[in-house]
C-alpha positions in Angstrom: 71.5 112.2 93.6 74.2 114.2 92.2 74.8 117.2 95.2 74.6 114.5 98.2 77.4 112.8 96.6 79.6 115.2 96.3 78.7 116.0 99.5 79.6 112.9 100.9 82.6 113.4 99.4 84.0 116.0 100.2 82.5 115.1 104.0 84.7 111.5 103.4 87.8 114.4 102.3 87.4 116.5 105.5 87.2 113.6 107.9 90.1 111.9 106.6 92.7 113.9 108.4 90.7 114.7 111.4 93.2 114.4 114.7 96.1 113.1 112.5 99.9 114.4 113.0 100.7 116.3 109.6 102.8 113.0 108.5 99.7 111.1 108.9 97.2 114.3 106.7 99.6 113.5 104.0 99.7 109.9 103.6 95.9 110.1 104.0 95.8 112.8 101.2 97.8 111.1 98.9 95.3 108.1 99.3 92.2 110.0 98.6 94.2 112.1 95.8 95.1 108.1 94.6 91.2 106.9 95.0 89.8 110.2 93.0 92.1 109.5 89.9 91.9 105.4 90.0 87.7 106.0 90.0 88.2 108.3 87.4 90.4 106.6 85.3 88.0 103.5 85.7 84.9 105.1 84.6 86.5 106.0 82.1 88.3 102.5 80.7 85.1 100.4 82.7 82.4 99.2 80.1 80.3 98.6 83.0 81.1 103.0 85.2 80.0 101.3 88.4 82.3 98.5 88.7 85.0 100.0 86.8 85.1 103.5 89.2 85.0 101.4 92.3 87.8 99.4 91.3 90.0 102.1 90.0 88.9 103.9 93.4 90.0 100.8 95.8 93.3 100.6 93.2 94.2 104.4 93.0 93.5 104.5 96.9 96.5 101.9 98.1 98.6 103.4 94.7 98.0 106.8 96.8 98.7 105.6 100.4 102.3 103.8 99.0 103.2 106.8 97.8 102.6 108.7 100.5 104.4 106.2 102.7 107.6 106.0 101.1 107.6 109.7 101.1 108.9 109.8 104.6 111.3 107.7 106.5 111.6 107.4 110.5 108.9 110.1 110.6 111.0 112.7 108.0 110.4 113.4 105.0 112.8 113.0 101.5 112.3 115.3 98.0 114.3 114.6 95.3 117.1 117.2 93.5 119.5 116.7 90.5 122.7 117.2 91.2 125.0 119.4 88.5 125.5 117.1 85.9 121.7 116.0 86.7 122.0 113.3 88.3 118.6 112.6 90.5 119.6 111.7 94.6 116.6 112.0 97.6 117.7 114.0 100.9 115.9 115.2 103.7 113.5 118.4 102.7 114.7 121.6 103.1 
């Protein structure tokens, strides 16, 4: 059963980026990564492993997608930089 779950997870990750733009692929990657981390955290925290993993995956996917979308504005990817005084600011990536 574990082998089938691993194969299914790899297939889902591969299919998330089929026929997508680079921005959509990045957003999907953040969503999948968030879901994976959320599932691990949810199953570790919860006493009920199945429900905790499911809830954690849902919350992680939503949070990861929001982070992925927030990194682009009008199709332009923004990165965090630090100036000489140590202040953080965002500007289009080089």
